[in-house]
matplotlib code that plots the C-alpha trace (Angstrom):
import matplotlib.pyplot as plt

x = [-1.4, -2.7, -0.7, -2.6, -2.2, 1.5, 2.0, -0.2, 1.6, 4.6, 3.5, 2.2, -1.4, -2.2, 0.0, -2.9, -6.4, -9.7, -12.5, -14.3, -11.5, -11.3, -14.6, -15.2, -12.2, -12.2, -16.1, -16.0, -13.3, -15.6, -18.6, -16.4, -15.4, -12.6, -10.5, -7.5, -4.9, -1.7, 1.1, 3.5, 5.0, 4.8, 1.5, 3.0, 3.5, 7.1, 9.0, 7.7, 4.5, 3.2, -0.6, -2.4, -5.4, -7.4, -10.7, -13.3, -15.7, -12.8, -12.0, -9.8, -7.6, -4.5, -5.4, -2.3, 0.2, 1.5, 4.9, 4.9, 7.6, 6.6, 8.8, 10.3, 7.7, 4.5, 3.4, 4.0, 5.7, 5.2, 8.4, 6.7, 2.9, 1.6, -1.9, -2.8, -3.9, -7.3, -8.1, -6.0, -8.2, -11.2, -10.4, -8.9, -5.7, -6.6, -9.0, -6.3, -4.0, -7.5, -7.9, -4.1, -4.3, -7.5, -6.2, -2.8, -4.2, -1.1, -1.6, 0.6, 3.2, 5.1, 8.1, 11.4, 11.8, 8.7, 8.0, 6.5, 2.9, 3.6, 4.4, 1.2, -0.3, 0.6]
y = [-62.4, -58.7, -56.2, -56.1, -59.9, -59.6, -57.0, -59.1, -62.1, -60.0, -58.1, -55.0, -54.9, -52.0, -49.9, -50.7, -49.4, -51.7, -51.2, -49.2, -46.8, -46.6, -45.6, -41.5, -39.9, -39.1, -38.3, -36.1, -33.6, -34.2, -32.4, -29.1, -28.9, -30.8, -33.7, -35.7, -36.6, -38.8, -37.7, -40.7, -42.7, -46.3, -47.8, -49.8, -47.1, -48.2, -44.7, -41.1, -40.1, -37.0, -36.1, -32.9, -31.3, -29.7, -27.1, -27.7, -25.2, -22.7, -23.5, -26.5, -24.2, -25.8, -25.9, -28.1, -30.5, -34.0, -35.7, -39.3, -41.6, -45.3, -47.1, -50.3, -51.0, -50.0, -47.0, -43.5, -40.6, -37.2, -35.5, -32.5, -31.1, -27.8, -26.8, -23.3, -20.6, -20.3, -24.2, -24.2, -24.6, -26.2, -29.6, -30.3, -30.9, -34.1, -34.7, -34.7, -37.2, -39.8, -39.3, -40.4, -43.4, -44.4, -44.2, -46.2, -48.2, -47.4, -45.5, -42.4, -42.0, -38.7, -38.0, -36.9, -33.8, -31.8, -28.3, -25.8, -26.3, -30.3, -30.7, -29.1, -31.4, -34.6]
z = [62.4, 63.1, 64.9, 67.8, 68.2, 68.0, 70.2, 72.7, 72.1, 73.3, 76.6, 74.6, 74.0, 76.2, 73.1, 70.8, 70.6, 71.6, 69.2, 71.4, 71.8, 67.9, 67.0, 67.7, 67.3, 63.4, 63.9, 66.5, 64.1, 61.3, 63.9, 63.6, 60.0, 60.9, 58.6, 59.6, 56.1, 56.5, 54.1, 55.1, 52.3, 54.1, 55.6, 58.2, 60.2, 61.3, 59.8, 60.4, 59.2, 58.2, 59.6, 58.8, 59.8, 57.4, 58.2, 55.5, 57.0, 56.0, 52.7, 53.3, 55.5, 57.2, 61.0, 62.0, 61.7, 63.5, 62.7, 64.0, 64.9, 65.3, 68.6, 68.9, 71.8, 69.7, 70.6, 68.4, 69.2, 67.9, 66.7, 66.1, 66.7, 65.5, 65.6, 65.2, 67.6, 66.4, 67.4, 70.8, 74.0, 72.8, 73.0, 69.2, 69.9, 72.0, 69.3, 67.0, 69.2, 69.4, 65.5, 65.2, 67.3, 65.6, 62.5, 62.9, 65.3, 67.6, 70.9, 71.5, 74.2, 75.1, 73.4, 76.0, 73.8, 74.6, 74.5, 76.7, 75.4, 75.3, 78.8, 79.8, 77.3, 78.5]

ax = plt.figure().add_subplot(projection="3d")
ax.plot(x, y, z, "-o")
ax.set_aspect("equal")
plt.show()
C-alpha cells in the first residue's frame, strides 16, 4: 500500500501531494540552473533528511540547504533552512520547499520554531 493510500485511510491524505502538484517544482529550479540533492541516510523520510540546493550555472556552488524531519501526522517540518542572500527575494525559497515536497511526496508544514525570516515566509 502506498504512503498516500495509508495516509488517506488515516484521514491524512491532504498531507500528500497530488500528481499535478508534483510535476513542475524541480523543473522550475532547473530553469534557473539550480538542482536539488538529497543527502539523507534513509529512503523512507521517517527521520531527518538533509537537502542541498546546488547552482550548476556557478560551477556547482552551494545555494542553500534544508534539514527536514518527518512528523507523526505524515508531514515534513523544516528544522533548519538556509538560502544564501544572492538567491533570496526571487521566489527560489518557495521553489526549494516545493521541490522537497515533490521529491519526498510529503507536504511541508511550518515548524513551531521559526526565525524571523521563517515567520515572514510562512
